[in-house]
C-alpha positions as a LaTeX table, in Angstrom:
\begin{tabular}{lrrr}
\hline
Residue & $x$ (\AA) & $y$ (\AA) & $z$ (\AA) \\
\hline
Unk1 & $-7.91$ & 21.66 & $-19.63$ \\
Unk2 & $-8.65$ & 24.04 & $-16.73$ \\
Unk3 & $-8.05$ & 27.75 & $-16.87$ \\
Unk4 & $-5.00$ & 28.07 & $-14.62$ \\
Unk5 & $-5.19$ & 31.85 & $-14.34$ \\
Unk6 & $-8.76$ & 31.62 & $-13.08$ \\
Unk7 & $-7.72$ & 28.89 & $-10.65$ \\
Unk8 & $-4.89$ & 31.05 & $-9.27$ \\
Unk9 & $-7.21$ & 34.06 & $-8.95$ \\
Unk10 & $-9.71$ & 31.89 & $-7.07$ \\
Unk11 & $-7.00$ & 30.68 & $-4.67$ \\
Unk12 & $-5.82$ & 34.23 & $-4.00$ \\
Unk13 & $-9.15$ & 35.40 & $-2.58$ \\
Unk14 & $-8.65$ & 37.58 & 0.54 \\
Unk15 & $-10.55$ & 35.44 & 3.04 \\
Unk16 & $-10.74$ & 31.75 & 3.71 \\
Unk17 & $-14.55$ & 31.72 & 3.36 \\
Unk18 & $-14.32$ & 32.95 & $-0.20$ \\
Unk19 & $-11.49$ & 30.59 & $-1.10$ \\
Unk20 & $-12.76$ & 27.33 & 0.40 \\
Unk21 & $-15.98$ & 25.57 & $-0.53$ \\
Unk22 & $-18.12$ & 23.34 & 1.68 \\
Unk23 & $-19.08$ & 19.99 & 0.19 \\
Unk24 & $-21.56$ & 17.39 & 1.40 \\
Unk25 & $-20.23$ & 14.45 & 3.37 \\
Unk26 & $-20.42$ & 11.09 & 1.61 \\
Unk27 & $-23.02$ & 8.56 & 2.73 \\
Unk28 & $-21.12$ & 5.95 & 4.76 \\
Unk29 & $-24.21$ & 3.84 & 5.51 \\
Unk30 & $-24.12$ & 2.21 & 2.08 \\
Unk31 & $-20.45$ & 1.30 & 2.44 \\
Unk32 & $-20.99$ & $-0.03$ & 5.97 \\
Unk33 & $-23.55$ & $-2.60$ & 4.78 \\
Unk34 & $-21.19$ & $-4.00$ & 2.13 \\
Unk35 & $-18.49$ & $-5.47$ & 4.38 \\
Unk36 & $-16.13$ & $-8.00$ & 2.81 \\
Unk37 & $-16.54$ & $-11.57$ & 4.00 \\
Unk38 & $-13.28$ & $-13.37$ & 4.82 \\
Unk39 & $-13.66$ & $-17.04$ & 5.58 \\
Unk40 & $-11.42$ & $-19.02$ & 7.89 \\
Unk41 & $-10.24$ & $-21.16$ & 5.00 \\
Unk42 & $-9.05$ & $-18.03$ & 3.16 \\
Unk43 & $-7.02$ & $-16.94$ & 6.16 \\
Unk44 & $-5.65$ & $-20.46$ & 6.53 \\
Unk45 & $-4.49$ & $-20.56$ & 2.89 \\
Unk46 & $-2.98$ & $-17.06$ & 3.10 \\
Unk47 & $-1.06$ & $-17.85$ & 6.28 \\
Unk48 & 0.41 & $-21.12$ & 5.10 \\
Unk49 & 0.99 & $-19.79$ & 1.59 \\
Unk50 & 3.09 & $-16.98$ & 2.99 \\
Unk51 & 4.90 & $-19.29$ & 5.40 \\
Unk52 & 5.73 & $-21.85$ & 2.70 \\
Unk53 & 6.85 & $-19.06$ & 0.37 \\
Unk54 & 9.23 & $-17.67$ & 2.98 \\
Unk55 & 10.66 & $-21.15$ & 3.65 \\
Unk56 & 11.20 & $-21.76$ & $-0.07$ \\
Unk57 & 12.87 & $-18.35$ & $-0.45$ \\
Unk58 & 15.17 & $-18.96$ & 2.51 \\
Unk59 & 16.14 & $-22.41$ & 1.27 \\
Unk60 & 16.83 & $-20.99$ & $-2.21$ \\
Unk61 & 19.16 & $-18.33$ & $-0.81$ \\
Unk62 & 20.96 & $-20.92$ & 1.35 \\
Unk63 & 21.31 & $-23.28$ & $-1.63$ \\
Unk64 & 22.79 & $-20.52$ & $-3.79$ \\
Unk65 & 25.15 & $-19.47$ & $-1.00$ \\
Unk66 & 26.38 & $-23.02$ & $-0.30$ \\
Unk67 & 27.03 & $-23.68$ & $-4.00$ \\
Unk68 & 28.85 & $-20.31$ & $-4.27$ \\
Unk69 & 26.45 & $-18.85$ & $-6.85$ \\
Unk70 & 25.59 & $-16.09$ & $-4.38$ \\
Unk71 & 28.65 & $-14.79$ & $-2.51$ \\
Unk72 & 27.63 & $-13.15$ & 0.74 \\
Unk73 & 30.62 & $-11.72$ & 2.58 \\
Unk74 & 29.16 & $-10.44$ & 5.83 \\
Unk75 & 32.59 & $-9.67$ & 7.29 \\
Unk76 & 33.36 & $-7.19$ & 4.47 \\
Unk77 & 30.31 & $-5.04$ & 5.31 \\
Unk78 & 32.10 & $-3.22$ & 8.15 \\
\hline
\end{tabular}
């Protein structure tokens, strides 16, 4: 557990140079070489999976509304 009094004293230094510390920048070259590979088939499955899911959800809501399990009174929302 950190010493909070020491942390507060460190933050209350009179100048910004004493309060802030400079750190080294991370090496982005390693991360740049490891790019994720997304295939066209993955995009195809994601697109149609989302589309079919939205159609199933819409049909479920309409089914519940028509059979009066889900009362939606849009005129009462005024």
